[in-house]
C-alpha positions in Angstrom: 0.0 0.0 0.0 1.3 3.5 -0.9 2.4 5.8 1.9 1.7 9.0 0.1 3.3 11.5 -2.3 7.0 12.1 -1.6 8.2 14.3 -4.5 6.2 16.6 -6.7 8.2 17.9 -9.6 8.3 21.4 -11.3 10.0 22.2 -14.5 12.3 25.2 -14.2 14.5 26.9 -16.8 17.6 27.1 -14.5 18.1 25.0 -11.3 20.4 27.5 -9.6 18.0 30.4 -10.2 15.0 28.2 -9.0 17.0 27.1 -6.0 17.8 30.7 -5.0 14.1 31.7 -5.4 12.6 28.8 -3.4 15.2 29.1 -0.6 15.8 32.8 -0.3 12.3 34.1 -1.2 9.9 31.4 -0.1 11.9 30.0 2.8 12.2 26.4 1.6 15.3 24.4 2.3 17.4 22.0 0.2 16.5 18.4 0.7 18.6 16.7 -2.0 21.1 18.0 -4.5 23.0 15.3 -6.4 24.4 14.9 -9.9 24.7 11.9 -12.2 26.7 13.2 -15.2 24.8 16.2 -16.6 21.6 15.2 -14.8 20.9 17.0 -11.5 18.3 15.7 -9.0 17.4 18.8 -6.9 14.6 18.9 -4.4 13.5 21.4 -1.8 11.0 21.2 1.0 8.9 23.6 3.0 10.2 23.6 6.6 6.7 22.9 8.0 6.0 20.0 5.6 9.1 17.8 5.6 7.3 14.8 4.1 6.9 16.5 0.7 9.8 17.4 -1.6 9.4 19.8 -4.5 11.7 18.7 -7.4 13.2 21.5 -9.4 13.9 19.8 -12.7 15.1 21.1 -16.1 13.3 19.6 -19.1 15.8 17.7 -21.3 17.9 14.6 -21.5 17.9 11.9 -20.3 14.2 12.3 -19.6 13.0 14.3 -22.6 14.2 14.7 -26.2 15.0 18.2 -27.3 11.7 18.9 -29.0 9.7 17.9 -25.9 12.1 19.8 -23.7 11.6 23.0 -25.8 7.8 22.6 -25.7 7.9 22.1 -21.9 10.1 25.2 -21.4 7.7 27.3 -23.5 4.7 26.1 -21.6 6.3 26.9 -18.2 7.4 30.3 -19.4 3.8 31.1 -20.4 2.4 30.0 -17.1 0.5 27.1 -18.7 1.5 24.4 -16.3 -0.8 23.5 -13.4 -1.0 26.0 -10.7 0.4 25.3 -7.2 -0.9 26.4 -3.8 1.1 27.7 -0.9 -0.8 27.9 2.5 0.1 30.9 4.7 -1.1 32.2 8.1 -1.5 35.8 6.9 -1.7 36.4 3.2 -1.3 40.2 3.3 1.8 39.9 5.6 3.4 37.2 3.4 2.6 39.3 0.3 4.4 42.3 1.8 7.4 40.3 2.8 7.7 38.4 -0.5 7.1 41.6 -2.6 10.0 43.3 -0.7 12.2 40.3 -1.6 11.3 40.8 -5.3 8.7 38.1 -5.9 6.7 38.8 -9.0 3.0 38.9 -8.1 0.3 38.4 -10.7 -2.5 39.2 -8.2 -2.5 41.3 -5.0 -4.2 39.9 -1.9 -8.0 39.7 -2.3 -10.8 38.3 -0.2 -12.6 35.5 -1.9 -14.8 32.7 -0.6 -14.2 33.6 3.0 -10.4 33.7 2.8 -7.6 35.9 1.4 -5.4 34.8 -1.6 -2.8 36.3 -3.9 -1.0 35.0 -7.0 2.7 35.0 -7.9 5.1 33.3 -10.3 8.5 31.8 -9.8 11.4 32.9 -12.1 10.6 30.1 -14.6 6.9 31.1 -14.9 5.3 28.5 -12.7 2.1 30.0 -11.2 1.4 29.9 -7.5 -1.7 30.8 -5.5 -1.0 31.9 -2.0 -4.0 31.2 0.3 -4.5 32.3 3.9 -5.4 29.3 6.0 -8.9 29.4 7.4 -8.9 30.4 11.1 
């Protein structure tokens, strides 16, 4: 029987750029950073959710051929990949802190459905929704 999801992968254009964003701006920490030739397995995790790793992976060999990698890079850059959700205690405070750190927001905090949410993108174009946890 499965024990749950351990790694959820994101495609990024540059692993070092993504690593700096997720660690310095979102407060994640490095879980695994290993290389096998040109392939790099890089995962980060939120400090309050150690059972889940977010993989920061570059499209390309050995997983994808160049045509597929190019398509994936274009989709990520356009924000066409599935959105992600980051739960926070105070959306407006997190927005102010992250904006001061240079995070690109696509939507300022707004009240909807009884909670506050905002939208932002990572440097590769992956879209995130930041949602205030219900009290």
